[in-house]
C-alpha positions in Angstrom: 6.4 -119.7 -78.0 3.5 -122.1 -78.5 1.3 -119.2 -79.6 3.7 -118.3 -82.4 3.9 -121.9 -83.6 0.2 -122.2 -83.6 -0.4 -119.0 -85.5 2.4 -119.9 -87.9 1.0 -123.3 -88.7 -2.5 -121.8 -89.1 -1.2 -119.2 -91.5 0.7 -121.8 -93.5 -2.5 -123.9 -93.7 -4.6 -121.0 -94.9 -1.9 -119.9 -97.4 -1.9 -123.3 -99.1 -5.7 -123.9 -98.8 -7.4 -125.1 -102.0 -9.7 -122.4 -103.4 -12.2 -124.8 -104.9 -13.8 -128.2 -104.6 -11.5 -131.2 -104.3 -12.9 -134.4 -105.7 -10.4 -137.0 -104.4 -11.4 -139.1 -101.4 -13.9 -137.4 -99.0 -12.6 -133.8 -99.3 -15.4 -132.6 -101.6 -18.1 -134.4 -99.7 -17.0 -132.9 -96.4 -16.8 -129.4 -98.0 -20.4 -129.7 -99.1 -21.9 -131.4 -96.1 -21.0 -128.5 -93.7 -22.7 -126.0 -96.0 -26.1 -127.9 -96.1 -25.8 -129.5 -92.5 -26.0 -133.0 -94.0 -24.4 -136.3 -92.9 -21.1 -137.3 -94.4 -20.8 -140.9 -93.3 -22.6 -143.1 -90.7 -20.7 -141.4 -87.9 -21.7 -138.0 -89.3 -18.8 -136.0 -87.9 -21.3 -133.7 -86.1 -18.8 -131.3 -84.6 -16.9 -130.8 -87.9 -20.2 -130.4 -89.7 -21.5 -127.7 -87.3 -18.1 -125.8 -87.3 -18.0 -126.0 -91.1 -21.6 -124.7 -91.3 -20.8 -121.8 -89.1 -17.8 -120.8 -91.2 -19.5 -121.2 -94.6 -22.4 -119.0 -93.5 -20.6 -116.4 -91.3 -17.5 -115.7 -93.4 -18.3 -113.7 -96.5 -15.0 -114.4 -98.3 -14.0 -116.9 -101.1 -15.9 -119.9 -102.2 -17.9 -122.3 -100.1 -15.1 -124.8 -100.5 -12.5 -122.3 -99.3 -14.7 -121.3 -96.3 -15.1 -125.0 -95.3 -11.4 -125.5 -95.5 -10.8 -122.4 -93.4 -12.9 -124.0 -90.7 -10.3 -126.7 -90.5 -7.5 -124.2 -90.7 -8.8 -122.3 -87.7 -9.3 -125.4 -85.7 -5.6 -126.3 -86.1 -4.1 -123.5 -84.0 -7.0 -123.6 -81.6 -6.0 -127.2 -80.6 -2.2 -126.5 -80.7 -2.4 -123.7 -78.2 -3.6 -125.8 -75.2 -1.3 -128.6 -76.3 1.7 -126.3 -76.3 0.9 -124.9 -72.8 0.5 -128.4 -71.3 4.3 -128.9 -71.0 
């Protein structure tokens, strides 16, 4: 059951993912930083930046913004699976 919920929420996230750059708050900045391996803020979000870099360079689909968002979308079910099995 946890696997189905994780895959369902990941699919819903990808289905509603913005195809382009979002300019409100930090969304556009984080979409770009992963592509160039930059630093978003003083903390830098290093794990997110490296994951986003891998997706924006390895996945040949959609725009860079969509690929950066898909990195977040794939992380969601990956974290829900172990959490669901912990019960």
